[in-house]
N, C-alpha and C positions, 0 to 999 in steps of 0.2 A: 937179855931175855925178851922174847917176843910176847905180845899180848895175844892170847888165844881166845877166840870167840867161843861162846857156850855151844854153838852148833857144831863146831869142830870137836870139842871135847866129848859131846854127846855121841857124835857119829863114830868116833874112835872107840868109845866105851861100848857102843852097840855092836861094832864089828869085831871086837876082840873076843876071843874064846879062851877061857881059863887063863886070863892075864897075858895072852899072847896075840900078836897080830903079824901076819906074814908081810914080808916086804912088798910082795905083789899087791896085797890088799891095801897097804899104805899108799902105794902109787895110785891105785884106783880111787881111793878116797880123796886124795889131793886133787885129782882131775875132776872128780864128781863135784867136789865142794869149791873148785876153782881157787885153791889156796896153794902156796908153795909146799913142796914135800917136806921141807924143814919144819914147817908149822905142824904138820901131822906128827913128825918126830918129836917135837917139843911137847905136843899133847900126850904122846905115849910116855915120855919121861915124867911129866907131871902126874899122870895117872898110874905110874909104875907098871906100864905094860911093856913087855919085851917084844922086840922085833925078831921074827924067826924067818928061816929060809931066805936069808939076805941074798939078793941077786949079785952082789959084789963080793960076797964071802966075808963081810966085815963083822957079822953078828952070829 
């Protein structure tokens, strides 16, 4: 499990709407925060936020 900085957790929490975050928004956050996309995914898991509109069709 990765260590997730508070700034990442807070950014994901702020960006999520009704417990959901689009895949596109997750990519944008990763770039904006200069962190790996996987870390944003781990933050979503920890916060119980669902990824929606997956660009790969996985979620």
